[in-house]
C-alpha positions, 0 to 999 in steps of 0.5 A, a space after each residue: 571338712 565333711 566326714 567321709 560317708 561309708 557306703 556299705 555294699 550288699 553281703 556276698 557282693 563280688 569284687 574282682 578284675 578281668 582279663 582276656 586271653 589274647 590280651 594277656 596269654 601271648 602266642 595265640 598263633 591260630 587266631 584271626 587277630 594274630 594273623 592280622 597283626 602280622 599281615 603285610 597290610 597291617 605292617 605297612 600301615 604301622 610303618 606308614 604312620 611311623 609306628 613300631 610294629 613290635 609295639 602292635 603285635 601281641 607276641 608274648 603279651 603278659 605271658 599269662 599262659 605260663 604265669 597265671 598262677 602268679 596273676 591269680 595270687 596277685 588278685 587274691 593278695 589284692 583282696 579280690 574274690 572274683 575274676 573274669 577270664 576268657 577261653 581262647 577258641 583258636 587254641 581249643 579248636 585250631 582246625 575245624 572239628 579238631 579239639 585240642 585236649 592239651 589246651 583243654 587240660 591247660 585251661 582246666 589247670 588255669 581254672 583250678 588255680 583260680 578256684 584254689 586262690 578263692 576266686 569266683 570265676 566268670 568265663 567268656 567263650 568269645 572275646 573278639 578273637 576267632 580261629 583263623 579257619 572260622 574267619 576264612 569261612 566267613 565267620 559270624 557273617 555266615 549261618 554256619 557260625 551258629 552251629 560251629 560256636 555252639 559245638 565249641 560251647 558244648 565241648 568247653 562247658 562239658 569239660 570245664 564246668 566244675 571250675 566255672 561259676 558264671 558263663 559269658 558266651 560273647 564279649 561286647 557283641 555291639 563292639 565286635 559288630 561295629 568295629 569288625 564289620 561296619 567301621 573296619 577297625 578290627 579284623 577282618 576290617 569290613 565296612 558293610 552295613 549289610 554284613 554287620 546286620 548279618 553278624 548281629 543276627 548270627 551272634 544273637 542266634 549263637 548266644 541263644 543256642 549256646 546258652 541252652 547247651 551250656 545250661 543243660 550241661 552245667 546248670 550254671 548261669 549264662 549271659 553276655 557281656 554287653 557294652 552299654 553307653 550312657 546316651 544323653 541329648 544335646 541341642 536341637 532335637 537331642 531327645 529324639 536323636 538320643 532315643 534312637 542312638 540309645 536303641 541302636 547302640 544299647 538295646 538292639 542286640 540286648 533285646 534279641 538275647 536277654 531272654 536267654 540270659 540268667 543275669 546281665 553282664 555290663 561293660 561300661 566305659 562311654 558317655 555320649 551327648 547326641 544331637 540332631 541326626 544322631 551325631 555324637 558330641 563328646 565332653 560337653 559336660 566338661 569331664 576329665 579324660 583318660 589317656 585315650 581321650 575317653 571321657 570319664 563320666 561316672 554318673 552315666 553308670 547309674 543311669 545305665 544300671 537303672 535302665 536295666 532294672 526293667 529286665 528283672 535280672 541280676 547285674 554284674 559289672 564285668 568291665 569298667 576301667 580306664 587307661 591311666 599310665 601314671 596312675 593319677 586318676 584310677 583311685 578317684 575313677 574307681 571310687 566315683 563309679 562305685 559311688 554311683 553303683 551304690 546309688 543304683 543299688 539304693 534305688 532298687 537295681 540288683 547289682 551283685 558284683 564289680 570287676 575292674 578292667 583290668 588286672 594287668 596292663 595288656 595288649 589293647 587290641 589295635 592300640 597295642 601296648 601303650 594304653 595302661 589299664 592295669 591295677 598291676 603294671 607290666 614292666 615290658 623292659 624288665 621281663 614282664 615284672 608285675 608291679 602293683 600300682 597304688 590305686 590297686 591297694 586302695 581298691 584292695 581295701 574296698 574289696 576287703 571291707 566291702 565298702 567305699 569311703 566317699 
């Protein structure tokens, strides 16, 4: 049997996990997502598909709004030295121009707790959800959105700067644009290419202007969390198709915003084979799948990371994980992906941290509570009791030792 290789990571490498406010906090009642979850249209859709609405409403979620201290303590116990979380705009500005000091105080306490537990903090300002008033005015499809988002970023960055190490303006702008305005999966469920392009433009402007304000207020590094996929050619004219899809999926928004980034936040989940006319063919490599049917393809992460070298900026992997309720694939998933992260580092990619998605089982957007992404299980039948999974203990050893035995 071949002895395991010890893959040492750079000194001061950050190890941690990530969460998002709406997915774990609960009772985010002033947001567009909360309104959509409880809308008659959504409830009728779920019942028509013989699904229980309560399984698809965020409700109390993981109650991390009240149990954040317990969650950060778990992260520390699991050897983690960094954590990514989000600030909920709908709590802070529930009505246009009205900023809630009580909620700002709350997030100050949350971040103080994270720092108390020795966690380097990555804070996201927009993770898919928006205040309902903002969406009713047209949201990021309208020009006013740039000013509104920048005012929010200005307020939050001034108030919370002391406890934030890295700022992320917007999570996965690629996914937000397509799922909310092109494919009609997320609220407001619009299907319009014209509107999608408006949203892309306004998101880019929002990031660029907010970044300037945040840097002026805090002198802290700013980026986005980009959702980048590994795109590989398949079949006739595959190279041409893959190049086109790569540009549209991975680089269109990146190129509009990278100048305002001090580092690159990378979320990696997907690998696609692309053939003629840009059609995506999944799983031609025969790889395994997670509980949602997404292909597991760690080799693709190396390619994505090496492609980012050209921007000459530090890279932090701000999300990477899988739905695995039985916890039978997560250990291998983590080690395999970190093997290719290490390979990318050895080839010159400036990668400085890895944040696993997610610390907790959470509310997985339109998919409800069924997908289990957590290092820590949330037992929804036992008062949301936290249960550390076996894979979390393996990841904890990696975090503590700063190396992977592979």
